[in-house]
MITORTI-950340 format. One record per residue (C-alpha): residue number from 0; residue in three letters; x, y, z. Coordinates in steps of 0.1 Angstrom, whole numbers, plus 5000, padded with zeros to 4 digits. Layout:
BEGIN
  pos  code  east  north    up
  NUM   ALA     X      Y     Z
...
***
This chain:
BEGIN
  pos  code  east  north    up
    0   MET  5893   6847  9413
    1   LYS  5860   6842  9430
    2   ILE  5850   6806  9432
    3   GLU  5815   6795  9442
    4   CYS  5808   6763  9462
    5   LEU  5776   6747  9450
    6   ILE  5771   6728  9483
    7   HIS  5756   6749  9509
    8   ARG  5764   6740  9545
    9   PRO  5753   6761  9575
   10   GLY  5781   6787  9580
   11   GLY  5797   6778  9546
   12   THR  5823   6753  9536
   13   ILE  5858   6753  9549
   14   ILE  5884   6735  9527
   15   ASP  5919   6727  9539
   16   MET  5943   6723  9510
   17   ILE  5974   6700  9513
   18   ASP  5998   6730  9514
   19   GLY  5980   6743  9545
   20   THR  5959   6770  9527
   21   VAL  5924   6772  9541
   22   TYR  5895   6785  9521
   23   HIS  5861   6795  9536
   24   PHE  5833   6795  9511
   25   ALA  5812   6819  9531
   26   PRO  5775   6825  9525
   27   GLN  5769   6858  9507
   28   GLU  5738   6881  9508
   29   ASP  5725   6866  9476
   30   GLY  5727   6831  9491
   31   ARG  5758   6819  9471
   32   HIS  5788   6805  9490
   33   VAL  5820   6822  9477
   34   ALA  5858   6822  9484
   35   ASP  5885   6842  9468
   36   VAL  5911   6818  9453
   37   GLU  5943   6832  9438
   38   ASN  5966   6801  9436
   39   PRO  5962   6787  9400
   40   GLU  5967   6751  9412
   41   HIS  5939   6756  9438
   42   ILE  5916   6771  9411
   43   GLN  5923   6742  9389
   44   ALA  5916   6717  9417
   45   PHE  5883   6733  9426
   46   LEU  5871   6737  9390
   47   ALA  5880   6700  9383
   48   VAL  5850   6692  9405
   49   PRO  5822   6708  9385
   50   GLU  5794   6693  9406
   51   GLY  5810   6711  9436
   52   TYR  5825   6744  9424
   53   ARG  5824   6769  9396
   54   ILE  5836   6804  9388
   55   LEU  5814   6830  9403
   56   ARG  5793   6847  9377
   57   ASP  5775   6880  9381
   58   GLY  5737   6881  9375
   59   PRO  5711   6854  9376
   60   GLU  5721   6819  9367
   61   PRO  5705   6804  9336
   62   VAL  5683   6774  9344
   63   ALA  5698   6743  9330
   64   THR  5677   6716  9313
   65   VAL  5688   6681  9319
   66   LYS  5680   6656  9292
   67   ALA  5679   6619  9298
   68   PRO  5706   6600  9279
   69   PRO  5694   6579  9250
   70   ALA  5684   6543  9259
   71   ASP  5714   6528  9241
   72   GLU  5740   6549  9261
   73   PRO  5752   6535  9295
   74   ILE  5742   6557  9324
   75   LYS  5771   6548  9347
   76   PRO  5807   6543  9339
   77   THR  5817   6507  9341
   78   ILE  5846   6489  9358
   79   GLU  5860   6461  9337
   80   PRO  5873   6429  9353
   81   GLY  5909   6435  9364
   82   GLN  5904   6472  9368
   83   ALA  5906   6488  9403
   84   LEU  5895   6523  9414
   85   ALA  5920   6545  9432
   86   GLY  5906   6554  9466
   87   SER  5917   6579  9492
   88   ALA  5947   6578  9516
   89   THR  5931   6606  9537
   90   HIS  5898   6588  9544
   91   PRO  5892   6560  9570
   92   ALA  5883   6525  9558
   93   GLU  5847   6530  9567
   94   PHE  5822   6557  9578
   95   GLU  5794   6557  9604
   96   ILE  5767   6579  9590
   97   ASN  5732   6581  9604
   98   GLY  5736   6547  9622
   99   LYS  5748   6529  9591
  100   THR  5784   6518  9582
  101   TYR  5796   6526  9547
  102   PRO  5829   6510  9535
  103   LEU  5853   6534  9517
  104   ASP  5853   6511  9487
  105   ALA  5815   6516  9483
  106   VAL  5817   6553  9487
  107   VAL  5846   6555  9462
  108   LYS  5826   6534  9437
  109   ARG  5796   6558  9440
  110   ALA  5818   6589  9436
  111   PHE  5833   6573  9405
  112   GLU  5799   6565  9390
  113   ASP  5787   6600  9397
  114   SER  5818   6615  9381
  115   GLY  5811   6602  9346
  116   LEU  5848   6596  9342
  117   THR  5865   6565  9328
  118   VAL  5885   6543  9353
  119   GLU  5917   6556  9338
  120   ASP  5907   6593  9342
  121   TRP  5894   6586  9377
  122   ASN  5927   6570  9387
  123   ASP  5946   6599  9371
  124   LEU  5928   6625  9392
  125   ASP  5949   6644  9418
  126   ASP  5944   6628  9452
  127   GLU  5929   6660  9466
  128   ILE  5903   6662  9438
  129   ARG  5894   6626  9442
  130   ALA  5890   6631  9480
  131   THR  5867   6661  9473
  132   LYS  5845   6640  9451
  133   ILE  5843   6613  9478
  134   ASP  5835   6641  9504
  135   LEU  5806   6652  9481
  136   VAL  5791   6617  9483
  137   LEU  5796   6615  9520
  138   ASP  5778   6648  9525
  139   ALA  5749   6637  9503
  140   ILE  5745   6605  9523
  141   ALA  5746   6625  9556
  142   ASP  5720   6650  9542
  143   GLY  5697   6622  9530
  144   GLU  5701   6633  9493
  145   ILE  5713   6598  9482
  146   GLU  5708   6564  9496
  147   MET  5733   6536  9491
  148   GLU  5727   6499  9496
  149   VAL  5755   6486  9518
  150   GLU  5762   6449  9517
  151   GLU  5771   6433  9550
  152   PRO  5808   6422  9549
  153   ALA  5811   6385  9545
  154   SER  5829   6367  9574
  155   GLN  5863   6352  9566
  156   GLU  5848   6318  9568
  157   ASP  5820   6326  9543
  158   GLU  5846   6342  9520
  159   ARG  5869   6312  9523
  160   ALA  5840   6288  9516
  161   ALA  5831   6307  9485
  162   LEU  5867   6307  9473
  163   ILE  5870   6269  9479
  164   GLU  5839   6264  9457
  165   GLN  5854   6286  9430
  166   TYR  5887   6266  9433
  167   LYS  5868   6233  9429
  168   ALA  5849   6246  9399
  169   LYS  5881   6258  9383
  170   PHE  5905   6229  9391
  171   GLY  5881   6200  9396
  172   LYS  5893   6193  9431
  173   ALA  5895   6208  9466
  174   PRO  5925   6228  9476
  175   ARG  5951   6210  9497
  176   GLY  5952   6216  9535
  177   ARG  5941   6248  9551
  178   MET  5951   6272  9522
  179   SER  5948   6309  9533
  180   ILE  5923   6332  9517
  181   GLU  5951   6352  9500
  182   THR  5967   6320  9486
  183   LEU  5933   6309  9473
  184   LYS  5927   6342  9456
  185   ALA  5962   6341  9441
  186   LYS  5957   6305  9427
  187   LEU  5923   6315  9412
  188   ALA  5938   6346  9396
  189   GLU  5965   6325  9378
***
């Protein structure tokens, strides 16, 4: 089956699958970037990322009209307290792009928001599919298509001071001794 990559990179896009299969979405004369994919699992993985891949169709593509959601509908999926997003074991903890450092957590959150999925559906995605969605955000940042505000990481002392204030507010007294950040977090979570 011919699959089209919607992201156009100079020379095409090369995707290395976990099983070692390599796909080259090569530029065609008509400008589309296409690879022949026969493995049904790989087809499913590519098509699970609709903002990145689709089945190649012959003829001109219809122009899609995007309507703004009604004002009472949330635009971005939400993360409820206590929920965590699954990240990526294949990506580093942070990325240096165009002179800025982006933590993996921030990129994962942006990829999740762009996906329109619920937290449960995001966390249930195959690791390879989730990694592809993260790569799409990284490519968009590098190409200047999206900008992300990146908070400077708080120092451990700043984090500890904030946790001590939360502890005082919750328990009405300061924590004993030099309680570690992890212990403070555990006590506050109780």
